[in-house]
PDB file of N, CA, C and O in Angstrom:
ATOM      1  N   MET A   1      -7.259  -0.446  -0.559  1.00  0.00           N
ATOM      2  CA  MET A   1      -6.006  -0.322  -1.259  1.00  0.00           C
ATOM      3  C   MET A   1      -5.922   1.018  -1.963  1.00  0.00           C
ATOM      4  O   MET A   1      -4.911   1.713  -1.866  1.00  0.00           O
ATOM      5  N   ARG A   2      -6.970   1.380  -2.664  1.00  0.00           N
ATOM      6  CA  ARG A   2      -6.945   2.658  -3.376  1.00  0.00           C
ATOM      7  C   ARG A   2      -6.831   3.835  -2.411  1.00  0.00           C
ATOM      8  O   ARG A   2      -6.152   4.819  -2.705  1.00  0.00           O
ATOM      9  N   SER A   3      -7.486   3.734  -1.276  1.00  0.00           N
ATOM     10  CA  SER A   3      -7.410   4.843  -0.313  1.00  0.00           C
ATOM     11  C   SER A   3      -6.003   4.967   0.258  1.00  0.00           C
ATOM     12  O   SER A   3      -5.550   6.080   0.527  1.00  0.00           O
ATOM     13  N   ARG A   4      -5.306   3.854   0.450  1.00  0.00           N
ATOM     14  CA  ARG A   4      -3.927   3.918   0.941  1.00  0.00           C
ATOM     15  C   ARG A   4      -3.002   4.489  -0.131  1.00  0.00           C
ATOM     16  O   ARG A   4      -2.090   5.255   0.182  1.00  0.00           O
ATOM     17  N   TYR A   5      -3.229   4.123  -1.394  1.00  0.00           N
ATOM     18  CA  TYR A   5      -2.434   4.699  -2.481  1.00  0.00           C
ATOM     19  C   TYR A   5      -2.619   6.220  -2.501  1.00  0.00           C
ATOM     20  O   TYR A   5      -1.645   6.968  -2.583  1.00  0.00           O
ATOM     21  N   ALA A   6      -3.878   6.670  -2.425  1.00  0.00           N
ATOM     22  CA  ALA A   6      -4.148   8.110  -2.416  1.00  0.00           C
ATOM     23  C   ALA A   6      -3.464   8.786  -1.222  1.00  0.00           C
ATOM     24  O   ALA A   6      -2.973   9.909  -1.341  1.00  0.00           O
ATOM     25  N   ALA A   7      -3.431   8.111  -0.092  1.00  0.00           N
ATOM     26  CA  ALA A   7      -2.771   8.673   1.091  1.00  0.00           C
ATOM     27  C   ALA A   7      -1.262   8.798   0.861  1.00  0.00           C
ATOM     28  O   ALA A   7      -0.649   9.754   1.336  1.00  0.00           O
ATOM     29  N   TYR A   8      -0.658   7.855   0.146  1.00  0.00           N
ATOM     30  CA  TYR A   8       0.765   7.990  -0.200  1.00  0.00           C
ATOM     31  C   TYR A   8       0.969   9.177  -1.132  1.00  0.00           C
ATOM     32  O   TYR A   8       1.907   9.954  -0.949  1.00  0.00           O
ATOM     33  N   VAL A   9       0.098   9.325  -2.131  1.00  0.00           N
ATOM     34  CA  VAL A   9       0.201  10.446  -3.070  1.00  0.00           C
ATOM     35  C   VAL A   9       0.129  11.773  -2.323  1.00  0.00           C
ATOM     36  O   VAL A   9       0.892  12.696  -2.608  1.00  0.00           O
ATOM     37  N   LEU A  10      -0.794  11.863  -1.364  1.00  0.00           N
ATOM     38  CA  LEU A  10      -1.024  13.106  -0.615  1.00  0.00           C
ATOM     39  C   LEU A  10      -0.181  13.226   0.653  1.00  0.00           C
ATOM     40  O   LEU A  10      -0.269  14.218   1.376  1.00  0.00           O
ATOM     41  N   LYS A  11       0.640  12.201   0.914  1.00  0.00           N
ATOM     42  CA  LYS A  11       1.494  12.156   2.105  1.00  0.00           C
ATOM     43  C   LYS A  11       0.683  12.323   3.392  1.00  0.00           C
ATOM     44  O   LYS A  11       1.019  13.135   4.254  1.00  0.00           O
ATOM     45  N   ARG A  12      -0.375  11.547   3.500  1.00  0.00           N
ATOM     46  CA  ARG A  12      -1.256  11.558   4.673  1.00  0.00           C
ATOM     47  C   ARG A  12      -0.786  10.495   5.668  1.00  0.00           C
ATOM     48  O   ARG A  12      -1.345   9.401   5.733  1.00  0.00           O
ATOM     49  N   THR A  13       0.226  10.825   6.423  1.00  0.00           N
ATOM     50  CA  THR A  13       0.830   9.895   7.364  1.00  0.00           C
ATOM     51  C   THR A  13      -0.187   9.347   8.355  1.00  0.00           C
ATOM     52  O   THR A  13      -0.213   8.144   8.616  1.00  0.00           O
ATOM     53  N   SER A  14      -1.015  10.208   8.903  1.00  0.00           N
ATOM     54  CA  SER A  14      -1.960   9.758   9.933  1.00  0.00           C
ATOM     55  C   SER A  14      -2.916   8.704   9.383  1.00  0.00           C
ATOM     56  O   SER A  14      -3.230   7.740  10.082  1.00  0.00           O
ATOM     57  N   TYR A  15      -3.384   8.866   8.150  1.00  0.00           N
ATOM     58  CA  TYR A  15      -4.288   7.878   7.564  1.00  0.00           C
ATOM     59  C   TYR A  15      -3.562   6.557   7.325  1.00  0.00           C
ATOM     60  O   TYR A  15      -4.100   5.489   7.619  1.00  0.00           O
ATOM     61  N   LEU A  16      -2.349   6.626   6.795  1.00  0.00           N
ATOM     62  CA  LEU A  16      -1.592   5.402   6.528  1.00  0.00           C
ATOM     63  C   LEU A  16      -1.340   4.619   7.809  1.00  0.00           C
ATOM     64  O   LEU A  16      -1.518   3.401   7.837  1.00  0.00           O
ATOM     65  N   LEU A  17      -0.929   5.302   8.861  1.00  0.00           N
ATOM     66  CA  LEU A  17      -0.669   4.608  10.122  1.00  0.00           C
ATOM     67  C   LEU A  17      -1.961   4.080  10.743  1.00  0.00           C
ATOM     68  O   LEU A  17      -1.962   3.017  11.363  1.00  0.00           O
ATOM     69  N   ALA A  18      -3.056   4.815  10.579  1.00  0.00           N
ATOM     70  CA  ALA A  18      -4.340   4.377  11.148  1.00  0.00           C
ATOM     71  C   ALA A  18      -4.905   3.163  10.423  1.00  0.00           C
ATOM     72  O   ALA A  18      -5.698   2.418  10.998  1.00  0.00           O
ATOM     73  N   THR A  19      -4.506   2.947   9.154  1.00  0.00           N
ATOM     74  CA  THR A  19      -5.020   1.809   8.392  1.00  0.00           C
ATOM     75  C   THR A  19      -3.991   0.685   8.295  1.00  0.00           C
ATOM     76  O   THR A  19      -4.148  -0.231   7.488  1.00  0.00           O
ATOM     77  N   TRP A  20      -2.958   0.750   9.097  1.00  0.00           N
ATOM     78  CA  TRP A  20      -1.920  -0.283   9.156  1.00  0.00           C
ATOM     79  C   TRP A  20      -2.217  -1.155  10.365  1.00  0.00           C
ATOM     80  O   TRP A  20      -2.497  -0.635  11.445  1.00  0.00           O
ATOM     81  N   ASP A  21      -2.163  -2.467  10.203  1.00  0.00           N
ATOM     82  CA  ASP A  21      -2.403  -3.357  11.333  1.00  0.00           C
ATOM     83  C   ASP A  21      -1.430  -3.034  12.455  1.00  0.00           C
ATOM     84  O   ASP A  21      -0.282  -2.667  12.202  1.00  0.00           O
ATOM     85  N   ARG A  22      -1.874  -3.166  13.660  1.00  0.00           N
ATOM     86  CA  ARG A  22      -1.070  -2.741  14.817  1.00  0.00           C
ATOM     87  C   ARG A  22       0.228  -3.521  15.002  1.00  0.00           C
ATOM     88  O   ARG A  22       1.205  -2.969  15.509  1.00  0.00           O
ATOM     89  N   SER A  23       0.260  -4.791  14.601  1.00  0.00           N
ATOM     90  CA  SER A  23       1.461  -5.582  14.892  1.00  0.00           C
ATOM     91  C   SER A  23       2.675  -5.183  14.054  1.00  0.00           C
ATOM     92  O   SER A  23       3.761  -5.062  14.621  1.00  0.00           O
ATOM     93  N   PRO A  24       2.559  -4.967  12.718  1.00  0.00           N
ATOM     94  CA  PRO A  24       3.756  -4.595  11.975  1.00  0.00           C
ATOM     95  C   PRO A  24       3.887  -3.097  11.727  1.00  0.00           C
ATOM     96  O   PRO A  24       4.801  -2.682  11.015  1.00  0.00           O
ATOM     97  N   ARG A  25       3.013  -2.275  12.285  1.00  0.00           N
ATOM     98  CA  ARG A  25       2.981  -0.848  11.975  1.00  0.00           C
ATOM     99  C   ARG A  25       4.273  -0.147  12.389  1.00  0.00           C
ATOM    100  O   ARG A  25       4.728  -0.301  13.522  1.00  0.00           O
ATOM    101  N   PRO A  26       4.862   0.623  11.476  1.00  0.00           N
ATOM    102  CA  PRO A  26       6.077   1.367  11.833  1.00  0.00           C
ATOM    103  C   PRO A  26       5.735   2.554  12.725  1.00  0.00           C
ATOM    104  O   PRO A  26       4.587   2.995  12.764  1.00  0.00           O
ATOM    105  N   ALA A  27       6.707   3.059  13.424  1.00  0.00           N
ATOM    106  CA  ALA A  27       6.494   4.226  14.287  1.00  0.00           C
ATOM    107  C   ALA A  27       6.304   5.489  13.455  1.00  0.00           C
ATOM    108  O   ALA A  27       5.572   6.397  13.850  1.00  0.00           O
ATOM    109  N   CYS A  28       6.967   5.543  12.298  1.00  0.00           N
ATOM    110  CA  CYS A  28       6.847   6.700  11.413  1.00  0.00           C
ATOM    111  C   CYS A  28       7.148   6.252   9.989  1.00  0.00           C
ATOM    112  O   CYS A  28       7.578   5.121   9.761  1.00  0.00           O
ATOM    113  N   LEU A  29       6.920   7.146   9.038  1.00  0.00           N
ATOM    114  CA  LEU A  29       7.197   6.846   7.635  1.00  0.00           C
ATOM    115  C   LEU A  29       8.355   7.721   7.158  1.00  0.00           C
ATOM    116  O   LEU A  29       8.412   8.909   7.476  1.00  0.00           O
ATOM    117  N   ALA A  30       9.262   7.141   6.406  1.00  0.00           N
ATOM    118  CA  ALA A  30      10.436   7.859   5.903  1.00  0.00           C
ATOM    119  C   ALA A  30      10.111   8.424   4.520  1.00  0.00           C
ATOM    120  O   ALA A  30      10.442   7.811   3.505  1.00  0.00           O
ATOM    121  N   TRP A  31       9.470   9.580   4.479  1.00  0.00           N
ATOM    122  CA  TRP A  31       9.044  10.176   3.215  1.00  0.00           C
ATOM    123  C   TRP A  31      10.225  10.475   2.301  1.00  0.00           C
ATOM    124  O   TRP A  31      10.071  10.435   1.080  1.00  0.00           O
ATOM    125  N   ASP A  32      11.392  10.773   2.850  1.00  0.00           N
ATOM    126  CA  ASP A  32      12.548  11.093   2.012  1.00  0.00           C
ATOM    127  C   ASP A  32      13.046   9.884   1.220  1.00  0.00           C
ATOM    128  O   ASP A  32      13.769  10.051   0.238  1.00  0.00           O
ATOM    129  N   GLU A  33      12.674   8.675   1.628  1.00  0.00           N
ATOM    130  CA  GLU A  33      13.079   7.464   0.917  1.00  0.00           C
ATOM    131  C   GLU A  33      12.042   7.035  -0.124  1.00  0.00           C
ATOM    132  O   GLU A  33      12.287   6.106  -0.893  1.00  0.00           O
ATOM    133  N   MET A  34      10.908   7.694  -0.154  1.00  0.00           N
ATOM    134  CA  MET A  34       9.826   7.317  -1.059  1.00  0.00           C
ATOM    135  C   MET A  34       9.919   8.085  -2.366  1.00  0.00           C
ATOM    136  O   MET A  34      10.659   9.063  -2.472  1.00  0.00           O
ATOM    137  N   PRO A  35       9.154   7.629  -3.370  1.00  0.00           N
ATOM    138  CA  PRO A  35       9.163   8.322  -4.667  1.00  0.00           C
ATOM    139  C   PRO A  35       8.814   9.798  -4.531  1.00  0.00           C
ATOM    140  O   PRO A  35       8.090  10.215  -3.627  1.00  0.00           O
ATOM    141  N   ASP A  36       9.360  10.572  -5.470  1.00  0.00           N
ATOM    142  CA  ASP A  36       9.048  12.000  -5.520  1.00  0.00           C
ATOM    143  C   ASP A  36       7.615  12.226  -5.989  1.00  0.00           C
ATOM    144  O   ASP A  36       6.946  13.165  -5.557  1.00  0.00           O
ATOM    145  N   GLN A  37       7.156  11.344  -6.886  1.00  0.00           N
ATOM    146  CA  GLN A  37       5.825  11.501  -7.466  1.00  0.00           C
ATOM    147  C   GLN A  37       5.251  10.126  -7.792  1.00  0.00           C
ATOM    148  O   GLN A  37       5.920   9.285  -8.391  1.00  0.00           O
ATOM    149  N   TRP A  38       3.999   9.914  -7.388  1.00  0.00           N
ATOM    150  CA  TRP A  38       3.280   8.693  -7.757  1.00  0.00           C
ATOM    151  C   TRP A  38       2.507   8.993  -9.025  1.00  0.00           C
ATOM    152  O   TRP A  38       1.868  10.040  -9.128  1.00  0.00           O
ATOM    153  N   LEU A  39       2.556   8.077 -10.005  1.00  0.00           N
ATOM    154  CA  LEU A  39       1.995   8.336 -11.329  1.00  0.00           C
ATOM    155  C   LEU A  39       0.746   7.528 -11.655  1.00  0.00           C
ATOM    156  O   LEU A  39       0.017   7.884 -12.581  1.00  0.00           O
ATOM    157  N   GLY A  40       0.482   6.466 -10.931  1.00  0.00           N
ATOM    158  CA  GLY A  40      -0.711   5.681 -11.225  1.00  0.00           C
ATOM    159  C   GLY A  40      -0.733   4.358 -10.488  1.00  0.00           C
ATOM    160  O   GLY A  40       0.301   3.837 -10.071  1.00  0.00           O
ATOM    161  N   LEU A  41      -1.924   3.832 -10.341  1.00  0.00           N
ATOM    162  CA  LEU A  41      -2.141   2.564  -9.648  1.00  0.00           C
ATOM    163  C   LEU A  41      -2.962   1.655 -10.547  1.00  0.00           C
ATOM    164  O   LEU A  41      -3.981   2.068 -11.101  1.00  0.00           O
ATOM    165  N   GLN A  42      -2.511   0.411 -10.687  1.00  0.00           N
ATOM    166  CA  GLN A  42      -3.268  -0.591 -11.427  1.00  0.00           C
ATOM    167  C   GLN A  42      -3.460  -1.807 -10.529  1.00  0.00           C
ATOM    168  O   GLN A  42      -2.489  -2.432 -10.102  1.00  0.00           O
ATOM    169  N   ILE A  43      -4.711  -2.135 -10.247  1.00  0.00           N
ATOM    170  CA  ILE A  43      -5.029  -3.327  -9.464  1.00  0.00           C
ATOM    171  C   ILE A  43      -5.020  -4.508 -10.427  1.00  0.00           C
ATOM    172  O   ILE A  43      -5.777  -4.527 -11.398  1.00  0.00           O
ATOM    173  N   LEU A  44      -4.165  -5.490 -10.161  1.00  0.00           N
ATOM    174  CA  LEU A  44      -4.060  -6.662 -11.034  1.00  0.00           C
ATOM    175  C   LEU A  44      -4.962  -7.801 -10.584  1.00  0.00           C
ATOM    176  O   LEU A  44      -5.518  -8.525 -11.409  1.00  0.00           O
ATOM    177  N   ALA A  45      -5.104  -7.955  -9.278  1.00  0.00           N
ATOM    178  CA  ALA A  45      -5.948  -9.023  -8.743  1.00  0.00           C
ATOM    179  C   ALA A  45      -6.399  -8.652  -7.339  1.00  0.00           C
ATOM    180  O   ALA A  45      -5.633  -8.120  -6.536  1.00  0.00           O
ATOM    181  N   ALA A  46      -7.640  -8.943  -7.073  1.00  0.00           N
ATOM    182  CA  ALA A  46      -8.197  -8.735  -5.735  1.00  0.00           C
ATOM    183  C   ALA A  46      -9.220  -9.835  -5.496  1.00  0.00           C
ATOM    184  O   ALA A  46     -10.428  -9.599  -5.536  1.00  0.00           O
ATOM    185  N   PRO A  47      -8.715 -11.052  -5.246  1.00  0.00           N
ATOM    186  CA  PRO A  47      -9.639 -12.173  -5.025  1.00  0.00           C
ATOM    187  C   PRO A  47     -10.560 -11.894  -3.840  1.00  0.00           C
ATOM    188  O   PRO A  47     -10.213 -11.138  -2.933  1.00  0.00           O
ATOM    189  N   ALA A  48     -11.718 -12.504  -3.862  1.00  0.00           N
ATOM    190  CA  ALA A  48     -12.662 -12.345  -2.756  1.00  0.00           C
ATOM    191  C   ALA A  48     -11.988 -12.723  -1.441  1.00  0.00           C
ATOM    192  O   ALA A  48     -11.272 -13.721  -1.359  1.00  0.00           O
ATOM    193  N   ALA A  49     -12.223 -11.926  -0.436  1.00  0.00           N
ATOM    194  CA  ALA A  49     -11.626 -12.159   0.883  1.00  0.00           C
ATOM    195  C   ALA A  49     -12.146 -13.460   1.478  1.00  0.00           C
ATOM    196  O   ALA A  49     -13.318 -13.805   1.326  1.00  0.00           O
ATOM    197  N   LEU A  50     -11.268 -14.162   2.147  1.00  0.00           N
ATOM    198  CA  LEU A  50     -11.650 -15.360   2.879  1.00  0.00           C
ATOM    199  C   LEU A  50     -11.770 -14.969   4.349  1.00  0.00           C
ATOM    200  O   LEU A  50     -10.773 -14.673   5.008  1.00  0.00           O
ATOM    201  N   ALA A  51     -12.989 -14.970   4.846  1.00  0.00           N
ATOM    202  CA  ALA A  51     -13.260 -14.552   6.234  1.00  0.00           C
ATOM    203  C   ALA A  51     -12.756 -13.130   6.419  1.00  0.00           C
ATOM    204  O   ALA A  51     -13.263 -12.207   5.782  1.00  0.00           O
ATOM    205  N   ASP A  52     -11.773 -12.944   7.277  1.00  0.00           N
ATOM    206  CA  ASP A  52     -11.289 -11.602   7.584  1.00  0.00           C
ATOM    207  C   ASP A  52      -9.873 -11.356   7.085  1.00  0.00           C
ATOM    208  O   ASP A  52      -9.142 -10.546   7.655  1.00  0.00           O
ATOM    209  N   VAL A  53      -9.482 -12.055   6.016  1.00  0.00           N
ATOM    210  CA  VAL A  53      -8.161 -11.866   5.415  1.00  0.00           C
ATOM    211  C   VAL A  53      -8.337 -11.704   3.915  1.00  0.00           C
ATOM    212  O   VAL A  53      -9.084 -12.454   3.287  1.00  0.00           O
ATOM    213  N   GLY A  54      -7.645 -10.716   3.335  1.00  0.00           N
ATOM    214  CA  GLY A  54      -7.739 -10.489   1.902  1.00  0.00           C
ATOM    215  C   GLY A  54      -6.397 -10.110   1.319  1.00  0.00           C
ATOM    216  O   GLY A  54      -5.479  -9.725   2.044  1.00  0.00           O
ATOM    217  N   GLU A  55      -6.285 -10.220  -0.003  1.00  0.00           N
ATOM    218  CA  GLU A  55      -5.062  -9.863  -0.715  1.00  0.00           C
ATOM    219  C   GLU A  55      -5.395  -8.976  -1.906  1.00  0.00           C
ATOM    220  O   GLU A  55      -6.472  -9.075  -2.494  1.00  0.00           O
ATOM    221  N   VAL A  56      -4.453  -8.109  -2.250  1.00  0.00           N
ATOM    222  CA  VAL A  56      -4.563  -7.281  -3.438  1.00  0.00           C
ATOM    223  C   VAL A  56      -3.200  -7.268  -4.110  1.00  0.00           C
ATOM    224  O   VAL A  56      -2.190  -6.965  -3.475  1.00  0.00           O
ATOM    225  N   GLU A  57      -3.175  -7.599  -5.401  1.00  0.00           N
ATOM    226  CA  GLU A  57      -1.936  -7.491  -6.170  1.00  0.00           C
ATOM    227  C   GLU A  57      -2.053  -6.245  -7.035  1.00  0.00           C
ATOM    228  O   GLU A  57      -3.065  -6.037  -7.706  1.00  0.00           O
ATOM    229  N   PHE A  58      -1.020  -5.422  -7.017  1.00  0.00           N
ATOM    230  CA  PHE A  58      -1.081  -4.154  -7.741  1.00  0.00           C
ATOM    231  C   PHE A  58       0.287  -3.763  -8.288  1.00  0.00           C
ATOM    232  O   PHE A  58       1.321  -4.293  -7.883  1.00  0.00           O
ATOM    233  N   VAL A  59       0.253  -2.820  -9.219  1.00  0.00           N
ATOM    234  CA  VAL A  59       1.455  -2.149  -9.709  1.00  0.00           C
ATOM    235  C   VAL A  59       1.214  -0.659  -9.539  1.00  0.00           C
ATOM    236  O   VAL A  59       0.210  -0.126 -10.010  1.00  0.00           O
ATOM    237  N   ALA A  60       2.137   0.005  -8.866  1.00  0.00           N
ATOM    238  CA  ALA A  60       2.086   1.460  -8.709  1.00  0.00           C
ATOM    239  C   ALA A  60       3.282   2.040  -9.462  1.00  0.00           C
ATOM    240  O   ALA A  60       4.426   1.648  -9.234  1.00  0.00           O
ATOM    241  N   ARG A  61       3.000   2.970 -10.350  1.00  0.00           N
ATOM    242  CA  ARG A  61       4.068   3.623 -11.104  1.00  0.00           C
ATOM    243  C   ARG A  61       4.483   4.896 -10.370  1.00  0.00           C
ATOM    244  O   ARG A  61       3.656   5.576  -9.762  1.00  0.00           O
ATOM    245  N   TYR A  62       5.781   5.207 -10.438  1.00  0.00           N
ATOM    246  CA  TYR A  62       6.283   6.378  -9.723  1.00  0.00           C
ATOM    247  C   TYR A  62       7.490   6.972 -10.436  1.00  0.00           C
ATOM    248  O   TYR A  62       8.028   6.393 -11.380  1.00  0.00           O
ATOM    249  N   ARG A  63       7.902   8.144  -9.957  1.00  0.00           N
ATOM    250  CA  ARG A  63       9.110   8.802 -10.414  1.00  0.00           C
ATOM    251  C   ARG A  63       9.924   9.175  -9.188  1.00  0.00           C
ATOM    252  O   ARG A  63       9.400   9.738  -8.227  1.00  0.00           O
ATOM    253  N   LYS A  64      11.219   8.853  -9.231  1.00  0.00           N
ATOM    254  CA  LYS A  64      12.128   9.215  -8.144  1.00  0.00           C
ATOM    255  C   LYS A  64      13.443   9.674  -8.765  1.00  0.00           C
ATOM    256  O   LYS A  64      14.046   8.974  -9.579  1.00  0.00           O
ATOM    257  N   ASN A  65      13.867  10.860  -8.365  1.00  0.00           N
ATOM    258  CA  ASN A  65      15.103  11.438  -8.904  1.00  0.00           C
ATOM    259  C   ASN A  65      15.095  11.468 -10.433  1.00  0.00           C
ATOM    260  O   ASN A  65      16.117  11.217 -11.072  1.00  0.00           O
ATOM    261  N   GLY A  66      13.933  11.776 -11.011  1.00  0.00           N
ATOM    262  CA  GLY A  66      13.809  11.891 -12.457  1.00  0.00           C
ATOM    263  C   GLY A  66      13.692  10.581 -13.212  1.00  0.00           C
ATOM    264  O   GLY A  66      13.594  10.581 -14.440  1.00  0.00           O
ATOM    265  N   ARG A  67      13.702   9.465 -12.498  1.00  0.00           N
ATOM    266  CA  ARG A  67      13.625   8.148 -13.154  1.00  0.00           C
ATOM    267  C   ARG A  67      12.297   7.479 -12.833  1.00  0.00           C
ATOM    268  O   ARG A  67      11.821   7.514 -11.699  1.00  0.00           O
ATOM    269  N   ALA A  68      11.710   6.870 -13.855  1.00  0.00           N
ATOM    270  CA  ALA A  68      10.444   6.161 -13.682  1.00  0.00           C
ATOM    271  C   ALA A  68      10.701   4.794 -13.067  1.00  0.00           C
ATOM    272  O   ALA A  68      11.740   4.178 -13.302  1.00  0.00           O
ATOM    273  N   GLY A  69       9.751   4.336 -12.286  1.00  0.00           N
ATOM    274  CA  GLY A  69       9.848   3.022 -11.673  1.00  0.00           C
ATOM    275  C   GLY A  69       8.471   2.423 -11.466  1.00  0.00           C
ATOM    276  O   GLY A  69       7.450   3.087 -11.649  1.00  0.00           O
ATOM    277  N   ARG A  70       8.462   1.152 -11.080  1.00  0.00           N
ATOM    278  CA  ARG A  70       7.220   0.435 -10.809  1.00  0.00           C
ATOM    279  C   ARG A  70       7.374  -0.365  -9.531  1.00  0.00           C
ATOM    280  O   ARG A  70       8.405  -0.995  -9.294  1.00  0.00           O
ATOM    281  N   LEU A  71       6.342  -0.332  -8.719  1.00  0.00           N
ATOM    282  CA  LEU A  71       6.287  -1.135  -7.501  1.00  0.00           C
ATOM    283  C   LEU A  71       5.210  -2.195  -7.728  1.00  0.00           C
ATOM    284  O   LEU A  71       4.033  -1.865  -7.869  1.00  0.00           O
ATOM    285  N   HIS A  72       5.607  -3.451  -7.764  1.00  0.00           N
ATOM    286  CA  HIS A  72       4.669  -4.562  -7.966  1.00  0.00           C
ATOM    287  C   HIS A  72       4.625  -5.325  -6.651  1.00  0.00           C
ATOM    288  O   HIS A  72       5.628  -5.886  -6.211  1.00  0.00           O
ATOM    289  N   GLU A  73       3.462  -5.339  -6.034  1.00  0.00           N
ATOM    290  CA  GLU A  73       3.340  -5.925  -4.698  1.00  0.00           C
ATOM    291  C   GLU A  73       2.053  -6.716  -4.567  1.00  0.00           C
ATOM    292  O   GLU A  73       1.051  -6.420  -5.217  1.00  0.00           O
ATOM    293  N   ARG A  74       2.102  -7.725  -3.716  1.00  0.00           N
ATOM    294  CA  ARG A  74       0.898  -8.429  -3.267  1.00  0.00           C
ATOM    295  C   ARG A  74       0.745  -8.077  -1.792  1.00  0.00           C
ATOM    296  O   ARG A  74       1.553  -8.489  -0.959  1.00  0.00           O
ATOM    297  N   SER A  75      -0.287  -7.320  -1.481  1.00  0.00           N
ATOM    298  CA  SER A  75      -0.526  -6.863  -0.115  1.00  0.00           C
ATOM    299  C   SER A  75      -1.559  -7.734   0.573  1.00  0.00           C
ATOM    300  O   SER A  75      -2.522  -8.188  -0.045  1.00  0.00           O
ATOM    301  N   ARG A  76      -1.346  -7.960   1.846  1.00  0.00           N
ATOM    302  CA  ARG A  76      -2.324  -8.705   2.654  1.00  0.00           C
ATOM    303  C   ARG A  76      -3.001  -7.731   3.609  1.00  0.00           C
ATOM    304  O   ARG A  76      -2.368  -6.839   4.175  1.00  0.00           O
ATOM    305  N   PHE A  77      -4.303  -7.926   3.771  1.00  0.00           N
ATOM    306  CA  PHE A  77      -5.109  -7.094   4.655  1.00  0.00           C
ATOM    307  C   PHE A  77      -5.867  -7.985   5.624  1.00  0.00           C
ATOM    308  O   PHE A  77      -6.167  -9.141   5.325  1.00  0.00           O
ATOM    309  N   VAL A  78      -6.168  -7.434   6.779  1.00  0.00           N
ATOM    310  CA  VAL A  78      -6.943  -8.150   7.785  1.00  0.00           C
ATOM    311  C   VAL A  78      -8.103  -7.248   8.221  1.00  0.00           C
ATOM    312  O   VAL A  78      -7.942  -6.035   8.354  1.00  0.00           O
ATOM    313  N   ARG A  79      -9.273  -7.858   8.440  1.00  0.00           N
ATOM    314  CA  ARG A  79     -10.441  -7.082   8.874  1.00  0.00           C
ATOM    315  C   ARG A  79     -10.612  -7.246  10.372  1.00  0.00           C
ATOM    316  O   ARG A  79     -10.672  -8.359  10.895  1.00  0.00           O
ATOM    317  N   ARG A  80     -10.688  -6.121  11.041  1.00  0.00           N
ATOM    318  CA  ARG A  80     -10.922  -6.096  12.496  1.00  0.00           C
ATOM    319  C   ARG A  80     -12.079  -5.130  12.766  1.00  0.00           C
ATOM    320  O   ARG A  80     -12.055  -3.975  12.340  1.00  0.00           O
ATOM    321  N   ALA A  81     -13.067  -5.615  13.466  1.00  0.00           N
ATOM    322  CA  ALA A  81     -14.237  -4.794  13.821  1.00  0.00           C
ATOM    323  C   ALA A  81     -14.825  -4.095  12.592  1.00  0.00           C
ATOM    324  O   ALA A  81     -15.226  -2.932  12.655  1.00  0.00           O
ATOM    325  N   GLY A  82     -14.867  -4.832  11.465  1.00  0.00           N
ATOM    326  CA  GLY A  82     -15.488  -4.302  10.263  1.00  0.00           C
ATOM    327  C   GLY A  82     -14.624  -3.393   9.409  1.00  0.00           C
ATOM    328  O   GLY A  82     -15.079  -2.918   8.369  1.00  0.00           O
ATOM    329  N   ARG A  83     -13.391  -3.138   9.819  1.00  0.00           N
ATOM    330  CA  ARG A  83     -12.490  -2.262   9.048  1.00  0.00           C
ATOM    331  C   ARG A  83     -11.291  -3.055   8.559  1.00  0.00           C
ATOM    332  O   ARG A  83     -10.807  -3.953   9.247  1.00  0.00           O
ATOM    333  N   TRP A  84     -10.809  -2.713   7.352  1.00  0.00           N
ATOM    334  CA  TRP A  84      -9.655  -3.382   6.775  1.00  0.00           C
ATOM    335  C   TRP A  84      -8.366  -2.650   7.133  1.00  0.00           C
ATOM    336  O   TRP A  84      -8.304  -1.421   7.100  1.00  0.00           O
ATOM    337  N   TYR A  85      -7.334  -3.430   7.478  1.00  0.00           N
ATOM    338  CA  TYR A  85      -6.021  -2.885   7.840  1.00  0.00           C
ATOM    339  C   TYR A  85      -4.935  -3.585   7.026  1.00  0.00           C
ATOM    340  O   TYR A  85      -4.993  -4.794   6.806  1.00  0.00           O
ATOM    341  N   TYR A  86      -3.954  -2.815   6.587  1.00  0.00           N
ATOM    342  CA  TYR A  86      -2.810  -3.360   5.865  1.00  0.00           C
ATOM    343  C   TYR A  86      -1.981  -4.192   6.836  1.00  0.00           C
ATOM    344  O   TYR A  86      -1.618  -3.725   7.915  1.00  0.00           O
ATOM    345  N   LEU A  87      -1.686  -5.424   6.445  1.00  0.00           N
ATOM    346  CA  LEU A  87      -0.906  -6.314   7.283  1.00  0.00           C
ATOM    347  C   LEU A  87       0.557  -6.347   6.835  1.00  0.00           C
ATOM    348  O   LEU A  87       1.461  -6.022   7.604  1.00  0.00           O
ATOM    349  N   ASP A  88       0.771  -6.740   5.594  1.00  0.00           N
ATOM    350  CA  ASP A  88       2.125  -6.764   5.038  1.00  0.00           C
ATOM    351  C   ASP A  88       2.037  -6.973   3.545  1.00  0.00           C
ATOM    352  O   ASP A  88       0.948  -7.131   2.991  1.00  0.00           O
ATOM    353  N   GLY A  89       3.191  -6.974   2.893  1.00  0.00           N
ATOM    354  CA  GLY A  89       3.201  -7.156   1.446  1.00  0.00           C
ATOM    355  C   GLY A  89       4.447  -7.890   0.987  1.00  0.00           C
ATOM    356  O   GLY A  89       5.475  -7.891   1.664  1.00  0.00           O
ATOM    357  N   SER A  90       4.334  -8.513  -0.175  1.00  0.00           N
ATOM    358  CA  SER A  90       5.463  -9.191  -0.810  1.00  0.00           C
ATOM    359  C   SER A  90       5.733  -8.497  -2.125  1.00  0.00           C
ATOM    360  O   SER A  90       4.827  -8.321  -2.939  1.00  0.00           O
ATOM    361  N   PHE A  91       6.998  -8.094  -2.340  1.00  0.00           N
ATOM    362  CA  PHE A  91       7.368  -7.469  -3.593  1.00  0.00           C
ATOM    363  C   PHE A  91       7.498  -8.533  -4.668  1.00  0.00           C
ATOM    364  O   PHE A  91       8.084  -9.591  -4.440  1.00  0.00           O
ATOM    365  N   LEU A  92       6.953  -8.248  -5.832  1.00  0.00           N
ATOM    366  CA  LEU A  92       7.011  -9.146  -6.963  1.00  0.00           C
ATOM    367  C   LEU A  92       7.831  -8.467  -8.060  1.00  0.00           C
ATOM    368  O   LEU A  92       8.054  -7.258  -8.001  1.00  0.00           O
ATOM    369  N   SER A  93       8.275  -9.215  -9.043  1.00  0.00           N
ATOM    370  CA  SER A  93       9.076  -8.607 -10.102  1.00  0.00           C
ATOM    371  C   SER A  93       8.238  -7.581 -10.856  1.00  0.00           C
ATOM    372  O   SER A  93       7.062  -7.806 -11.143  1.00  0.00           O
ATOM    373  N   ALA A  94       8.863  -6.459 -11.168  1.00  0.00           N
ATOM    374  CA  ALA A  94       8.118  -5.373 -11.824  1.00  0.00           C
ATOM    375  C   ALA A  94       8.194  -5.429 -13.294  1.00  0.00           C
ATOM    376  O   ALA A  94       7.617  -4.582 -13.975  1.00  0.00           O
TER     377      ALA A  94
END
């Protein structure tokens, strides 16, 4: 999770797509729709993974068009061949 957050901060498209599960992976990322600046990441919960599926709940703070915002999400990950991949996420109230 932290490595994907850092990849968003650094706009590392190749890393984000490589760590996204193949089934829901987008063809590209729309950087113009994303925050102008990421300000911090707080992991709220990361329960122990059950077999090859795990979840992480987090809040990421950002700035877009001069306004501060928060992204509160519960992300699901799946492990394939020993590596974790982002599967999907549910937005929670910020």
